[in-house]
C-alpha positions, 0 to 999 in steps of 0.5 A: 292865689296870692292874697296878700304880699308884703315886701319889707324894706330896708336901711343902710350903713357904712362905717367901722365896728369900733366907731359906730355908735349904739344908735346906728346899731339900734336903728339898723336892727329897727329897720332892717330886721324888727319892723320886718319881724313886727309886720310879718307878725301882724299879717301872718295869722291871717295868712294861716287862717286863709291857708294862703299868702307869700311874704316876701322879705327884702335882705341882701347879699350881705345877709349871706356873707359880711364886708368890711364897714358894713357890720350894723348893716349885715348884722341886721340882714344876717338877723333877717335871713335867719328869722325868715329861714326858720319861718319858712320851714314853720309854715312850709305846710302850712299854705304860706310861702316865704320868699327871701331876695337877697339883691346885691347893689341895686342903682339907687339913692341908697348910699346917698342916705346911708348912715355913718358911723356917728349917725350923720349920712354918707351923702356918697354915690358909690360906684358900686351903687351907682353901677348897680342892677336897674330896679325894675329889673330886680322888680321883675325877678321878684315877681316871676319868684312871687308868680311861681309859688313857691317861695325859698331864696332868690338871689339877684346879684352878678357872680362877684356876689355869688362866688362870694356866698359860695367862698364864704361857705365853701373856703371861710378861711380864703373868705376872710383873707380876701375881706381883710385885704378889702378893709386895709384897702377901705380903711383909709376912707372910712376910718378917716370919715369918723 
């Protein structure tokens, strides 16, 4: 039986690595990594005492591969992925499950509220976000994963993100060539925004 299920959240960002202020990096690390680690550390001792519980961390496919103009966000999600991968192994035989959910684009207001390199609000509904998966569908997949009691990795995304994960893993040079082309296409939008 699952007794406690913390679901940990996130904040988003748009901007180039050079112009992004350290304040933005710190905020994204605080929300997307450190806050989730702090919450987990606060509840984990009770779960271990009961030999029961299931932690659900919401990461992103960008915790598995980085894309241009998302450096601070991707860095925070990579850190999150690494922490929960380590934790999953550490508690595997102690009655506590860990699921890391790595969604692709989900149809929410996240891009509207994303931070820009200077810390201001992005304020634009991206086509990719607008065309993303319905939040209810994602929630249903998370509930099914938790109900299985197994923990592990849940990638909630379409083919392109799954392919990018595979490409980044198996042929990194091709992946970086694709991403550098993407960066060139997007540079006018992000480098002119400031």
